[in-house]
Structure formats: structure tokens, C-alpha cells
C-alpha positions in Angstrom: -19.3 30.3 -5.0 -22.7 28.6 -4.5 -22.7 27.5 -8.1 -19.4 25.7 -7.6 -20.6 24.2 -4.3 -23.6 22.7 -6.0 -21.3 20.7 -8.3 -19.8 18.8 -5.5 -20.9 15.1 -5.4 -20.2 13.2 -2.2 -19.7 9.4 -2.4 -22.3 7.2 -0.9 -21.7 5.1 2.2 -21.3 2.0 0.1 -18.7 3.7 -2.2 -16.8 4.9 0.8 -16.8 1.4 2.4 -15.6 -0.3 -0.8 -12.9 2.3 -1.4 -11.7 1.9 2.2 -11.5 -1.9 1.9 -9.6 -1.6 -1.4 -7.1 0.8 0.2 -6.6 -1.6 3.1 -6.1 -4.6 0.7 -3.5 -2.6 -1.3 -1.7 -1.5 1.8 -1.5 -5.1 3.0 -0.2 -6.3 -0.4 2.4 -3.6 -0.4 3.5 -4.4 3.1 3.8 -8.1 2.2 5.7 -7.3 -0.9 8.2 -5.1 0.8 8.6 -7.6 3.7 9.5 -10.3 1.2 11.9 -8.0 -0.7 13.5 -6.9 2.5 13.9 -10.5 3.7 15.4 -11.6 0.4 17.9 -8.7 0.2 18.9 -9.2 3.9 19.5 -12.9 3.2 21.5 -12.1 0.1 23.6 -9.5 1.7 24.4 -11.8 4.7 25.5 -14.5 2.3 27.6 -12.1 0.2 29.3 -10.7 3.3 29.9 -14.2 4.7 31.8 -15.1 1.5 34.2 -12.3 2.1 35.2 -13.5 5.6 
């Protein structure tokens, strides 16, 4: 058990900070992407439904 515990390597404070920033950037990009896709699909569906009326 102790031999396995000695193999654990914890990230440094800098690595943790950089990884956290990268995750935040990726979440922001994904949110922007899905916002744009949702807006385009809503616009398209409204126009398609308007044609049928």
C-alpha cells in the first residue's frame, strides 16, 4: 500500500492553474458554439414553420 502511495505525483500549483484556465477556455468555447448552433436551428425552424402557415 505504501509503495503504491509513493508513486503518486501531484501537479504543481502552476500546472493546476494552467489546466484550470484551459478548462475554462474550453467550456467558454463550447458554450459559444452551442449558443450559435441553437440560435441558427431556432431561426431555421421558425422560418420553416412560417412557410407552412
